[in-house]
C-alpha positions as CSV (number, residue, x, y, z in Angstrom):
1,M,0.3,8.5,-14.4
2,Y,0.5,12.1,-16.0
3,E,-0.1,15.0,-14.1
4,Y,-1.9,18.2,-15.7
5,P,-1.0,21.6,-13.8
6,I,-3.5,24.3,-14.3
7,L,-2.4,27.3,-14.7
8,G,-4.0,30.8,-14.8
9,S,-3.7,33.7,-17.3
10,G,0.0,35.1,-17.6
11,I,0.9,32.9,-14.1
12,K,3.9,30.4,-14.4
13,E,3.1,28.5,-11.0
14,P,0.1,26.4,-11.1
15,S,-3.1,26.7,-8.9
16,A,-3.6,23.2,-9.1
17,V,-2.3,19.7,-10.3
18,Y,-5.0,17.2,-11.7
19,N,-4.1,13.5,-12.0
20,L,-5.1,12.1,-15.4
21,N,-6.5,8.7,-15.1
22,P,-4.2,6.3,-17.6
23,G,-7.3,4.5,-18.5
24,C,-8.8,7.4,-20.0
25,I,-5.9,8.4,-22.6
26,E,-6.2,7.4,-26.1
27,Y,-3.4,8.3,-28.5
28,N,-3.6,8.9,-32.2
29,K,-2.4,5.9,-34.4
30,E,-0.1,7.9,-36.2
31,F,1.6,8.9,-32.8
32,P,5.3,8.3,-32.8
33,T,6.0,4.8,-31.4
34,R,9.7,3.9,-30.4
35,L,12.8,5.7,-29.3
36,I,13.5,9.1,-30.5
37,F,17.3,10.1,-30.8
38,E,16.8,13.5,-32.5
39,K,16.3,16.6,-30.9
40,Q,14.0,17.9,-33.4
41,D,11.9,15.0,-33.0
42,V,11.8,15.5,-29.2
43,S,10.5,18.9,-30.0
44,E,7.7,17.5,-32.5
45,L,7.0,15.2,-30.0
46,K,6.1,17.5,-27.1
47,E,3.6,19.1,-29.4
48,K,1.8,16.1,-30.5
49,Q,-1.6,15.5,-28.5
50,F,-3.6,12.6,-27.1
51,K,-7.1,12.5,-26.4
52,Y,-8.5,12.2,-22.8
53,T,-12.3,11.3,-22.0
54,E,-13.7,11.5,-18.8
55,E,-17.2,10.9,-18.2
56,H,-18.4,11.8,-21.6
57,Q,-16.1,14.8,-21.5
58,E,-13.5,14.9,-24.0
59,H,-10.2,16.9,-23.9
60,K,-6.9,17.1,-26.0
61,F,-3.5,17.5,-24.3
62,N,0.0,18.3,-25.4
63,I,2.5,16.2,-24.1
64,S,4.6,19.2,-23.1
65,E,1.4,20.2,-20.9
66,V,1.7,17.3,-18.5
67,I,4.3,15.7,-16.0
68,P,4.6,12.2,-16.7
69,F,5.3,9.8,-13.7
70,F,6.1,6.0,-14.1
71,D,6.4,3.3,-11.7
72,V,9.1,1.7,-13.9
73,A,10.8,3.3,-16.5
74,N,9.3,4.4,-19.6
75,G,10.4,2.6,-23.1
76,L,10.2,-0.9,-21.8
77,S,6.8,-1.2,-23.2
78,E,7.1,-3.5,-26.8
79,D,5.6,-0.8,-29.1
80,F,5.2,2.6,-27.3
81,L,7.8,5.3,-25.6
82,L,5.4,6.9,-23.7
83,K,3.7,3.8,-21.9
84,A,5.5,1.9,-19.3
85,P,4.9,-1.5,-17.5
86,S,3.8,-1.2,-13.7
87,R,5.0,-3.2,-10.5
88,L,1.2,-3.8,-10.0
89,D,1.5,-6.4,-13.1
90,A,3.6,-8.6,-11.3
91,I,1.2,-8.9,-7.9
92,Q,-2.1,-9.2,-9.9
93,K,-2.7,-12.7,-9.2
94,N,-1.4,-12.0,-5.2
95,I,-3.8,-9.2,-5.0
96,K,-6.7,-11.6,-6.6
97,N,-5.6,-14.2,-4.0
98,I,-6.0,-11.8,-1.0
99,D,-9.5,-10.8,-2.2
100,T,-10.6,-14.4,-2.8
101,A,-9.5,-15.2,0.7
102,L,-11.5,-12.1,1.9
103,V,-14.9,-13.3,0.2
104,A,-14.3,-16.8,1.6
105,E,-14.3,-15.5,5.0
106,N,-17.1,-13.3,4.6
107,T,-18.8,-16.4,3.2
108,A,-17.9,-18.3,6.5
109,L,-18.9,-15.7,8.6
110,R,-22.3,-15.4,6.9
111,Q,-23.0,-18.8,7.2
112,S,-22.4,-19.0,11.0
113,G,-25.1,-20.8,12.8
114,T,-26.7,-22.3,9.5
115,K,-27.6,-25.8,10.0
116,I,-29.3,-28.6,7.9
117,V,-31.7,-30.8,9.8
118,S,-33.1,-34.1,8.2
119,G,-34.6,-37.4,9.3
120,S,-32.5,-39.9,11.4
121,E,-33.2,-43.6,12.5
122,K,-30.2,-43.4,14.8
123,G,-31.0,-42.6,18.6
124,Q,-33.7,-42.3,20.9
125,G,-37.3,-41.0,20.2
126,I,-39.1,-39.0,22.6
127,S,-41.1,-40.8,25.1
128,R,-44.2,-38.4,24.6
129,P,-44.9,-35.8,22.1
130,L,-44.5,-32.0,22.7
131,D,-47.2,-30.2,23.9
132,P,-48.2,-27.6,21.2
133,K,-48.0,-24.8,23.7
134,D,-44.3,-26.2,24.7
135,K,-43.4,-26.3,21.1
136,E,-44.5,-22.9,20.4
137,N,-42.5,-21.6,23.8
138,I,-39.3,-23.2,22.7
139,E,-39.7,-21.9,19.3
140,N,-40.1,-18.3,20.3
141,A,-37.5,-18.3,23.0
142,Y,-34.7,-19.0,20.4
143,K,-36.3,-16.7,17.3
144,G,-33.7,-14.5,15.8
145,Y,-30.5,-16.3,17.3
146,G,-28.2,-18.1,15.0
147,N,-27.7,-16.7,11.1
148,A,-28.2,-12.8,11.4
149,G,-31.5,-11.3,9.8
150,H,-33.1,-14.6,10.0
151,K,-36.0,-15.3,12.2
152,G,-37.6,-18.3,13.1
153,N,-34.9,-20.5,12.1
154,L,-35.5,-22.9,15.1
155,I,-37.9,-25.6,14.7
156,A,-38.8,-28.0,17.7
157,T,-40.1,-31.3,17.1
158,N,-40.4,-34.7,18.9
159,A,-39.2,-37.0,15.8
160,M,-35.4,-38.3,15.6
161,V,-33.6,-36.0,13.6
162,S,-29.8,-35.4,12.5
163,V,-28.5,-32.0,12.4
164,S,-25.3,-31.0,10.5
165,D,-23.6,-27.6,10.4
166,L,-23.1,-25.8,7.0
167,H,-20.6,-23.4,8.9
168,T,-17.0,-24.0,7.8
169,K,-14.6,-23.3,10.1
170,L,-12.0,-20.3,9.7
171,S,-9.2,-22.4,10.7
172,D,-10.1,-25.0,8.0
173,L,-9.9,-22.4,5.3
174,H,-6.2,-21.3,6.4
175,I,-7.1,-17.7,5.4
176,D,-4.4,-16.2,7.3
177,K,-1.5,-18.2,6.0
178,S,-2.9,-17.5,2.5
179,M,-3.2,-14.0,3.2
180,Q,0.3,-13.7,5.0
181,H,2.1,-15.3,1.8
182,N,0.4,-13.1,-0.7
183,A,0.8,-9.8,1.5
184,L,4.2,-10.7,1.9
185,T,5.1,-10.7,-1.9
186,I,3.2,-7.5,-2.6
187,M,5.2,-5.9,0.4
188,N,8.6,-6.9,-0.9
189,T,7.4,-5.5,-4.6
190,F,7.2,-2.4,-3.2
191,G,10.1,-2.5,-0.4
192,I,7.7,-2.5,2.7
193,P,9.6,-4.2,5.8
194,Q,7.5,-6.8,7.2
195,E,7.5,-5.7,10.5
196,L,4.9,-3.1,9.7
197,Y,2.4,-5.8,8.7
198,P,0.7,-6.9,12.1
199,I,-0.1,-10.5,11.0
200,I,3.3,-11.1,10.2
201,A,5.2,-9.4,12.7
202,G,3.2,-11.0,15.5
203,S,1.8,-9.8,18.8
204,G,5.5,-10.5,20.4
205,S,7.3,-7.8,17.8
206,K,8.9,-5.0,19.7
207,Y,7.7,-1.4,19.4
208,D,11.6,-0.7,18.5
209,N,11.5,-2.7,15.4
210,F,8.3,-1.2,14.1
211,E,9.7,2.3,14.4
212,L,13.0,1.3,12.7
213,A,10.9,-0.5,9.9
214,M,8.9,3.0,9.7
215,V,12.3,5.0,9.3
216,S,13.7,2.3,6.5
217,L,10.1,2.9,4.7
218,C,10.6,6.5,4.8
219,Q,14.4,6.9,3.9
220,N,14.4,3.9,1.4
221,V,11.1,3.7,-0.6
222,V,9.0,7.1,0.1
223,Q,12.0,9.4,0.3
224,N,13.0,8.1,-3.5
225,Q,9.4,8.5,-4.8
226,L,9.4,12.3,-3.1
227,D,12.8,12.8,-4.7
228,D,11.1,11.7,-8.1
229,F,8.4,13.6,-8.1
230,C,9.9,16.7,-7.2
231,N,12.9,16.4,-9.8
232,S,9.9,16.0,-12.1
233,Y,8.2,19.3,-11.2
234,K,11.5,21.1,-11.3
235,S,12.5,20.0,-14.7
236,H,8.9,20.5,-15.8
237,F,8.7,24.1,-14.3
238,G,12.2,25.1,-15.0
239,L,12.5,25.7,-11.3
240,K,16.5,27.0,-10.6
241,E,16.2,27.1,-6.8
242,E,16.5,24.3,-4.8
243,F,13.0,21.9,-4.7
244,K,12.6,18.8,-2.7
245,A,10.6,16.9,-0.1
246,T,11.6,15.9,3.4
247,L,10.4,13.6,5.9
248,D,12.3,15.0,8.8
249,H,9.1,16.1,10.5
250,L,7.3,12.7,10.8
251,P,7.7,11.5,14.7
252,C,9.3,8.6,13.6
253,M,12.1,10.3,11.8
254,Q,13.3,11.6,15.4
255,V,14.7,8.3,15.9
256,I,17.1,9.7,13.4
257,E,17.4,12.9,14.9
258,S,18.3,11.3,18.5
259,Q,21.1,9.3,17.0
260,K,22.7,12.5,15.3
261,A,22.3,14.2,18.7
262,D,24.2,11.1,20.5
263,K,26.9,11.1,17.7
264,A,27.4,14.8,18.3
265,L,27.5,14.6,22.0
266,K,29.9,11.7,21.7
267,L,32.2,14.0,19.2
268,S,32.2,16.8,21.3
269,T,33.2,14.8,24.6
270,A,36.0,13.0,22.3
271,I,37.4,16.6,21.0
272,R,37.1,18.2,24.9
273,N,39.2,15.2,26.0
274,L,41.7,15.6,23.5
275,S,42.1,19.0,23.6
276,G,44.3,19.1,26.5
277,S,46.5,16.6,24.9
278,N,49.2,16.8,22.6
279,I,47.0,15.0,20.3
280,D,45.2,16.8,17.1
281,P,41.3,15.9,17.6
282,E,40.5,16.3,13.9
283,K,43.6,14.2,12.9
284,F,42.6,11.6,15.4
285,L,39.0,11.6,14.3
286,E,40.2,11.2,11.1
287,T,42.2,8.1,11.7
288,V,39.1,6.4,13.4
289,G,37.0,7.1,10.2
290,I,35.3,10.4,11.1
291,N,35.6,13.5,9.1
292,L,34.3,16.4,10.5
293,Q,33.5,18.7,7.8
294,E,31.8,15.7,5.5
295,D,30.0,14.9,8.5
296,G,28.5,18.2,9.1
297,K,27.8,18.4,5.2
298,N,25.6,15.4,5.7
299,N,24.0,16.1,8.7
């Protein structure tokens, strides 16, 4: 994805940031294509333009005007430096499989109550024919039941018939297992803990596991992406001051804050208990692997 920051006249800070659709980008055939090593080539590349067409409106952007973001490192494509593969490429079939499973489920639900009636030689016939008024009353009583939106889907008869259900049982389609398998592959691709997917976690999963999974997702996945965004912004705008995003304000991250508080309490208790002895508290803590100065920086 490329982002285009909209700058006002004489203003360095953007008033808005516009996400460009990669599918709308078209590069000139003479555009430089492989790796570039010389500084001069890099400078020239930044001033190269690409065409962007969206809803019949055509724009031209310089490379230096946009902020690039890549799901996977750029330069890995066969022929183009500024094009990169995506992790979505590896899970296209899994996504389609889930879509197909949902279509099958929808079809099965729409066919619910649909039956086919045909003549049959089995069974016993009715001893006397239905009275026309009774036949009408039976059909009116059940009118509208079964397949949603269909009226008069019941016909009363005194003939011997065979009834077959056109509805496929959802359990026979194994939709849950199919979706679970494909969802796991997708989640693993993006580093999402399986405890966050209800079908996989199950009804017996503990809230603590869910909460820790959220913390893991924030720390190991989302924070890395945020750092990448911030670094790109900082580089593009030439920011010298610190520029970062934090997730500490999220409710799930309060688990970490509680752990820090517990650790601080244990350390303070240990130091207080050692202060009346001949043992140097700071040196003692270092012997058990705790560095107060480093720990203070980290927290």
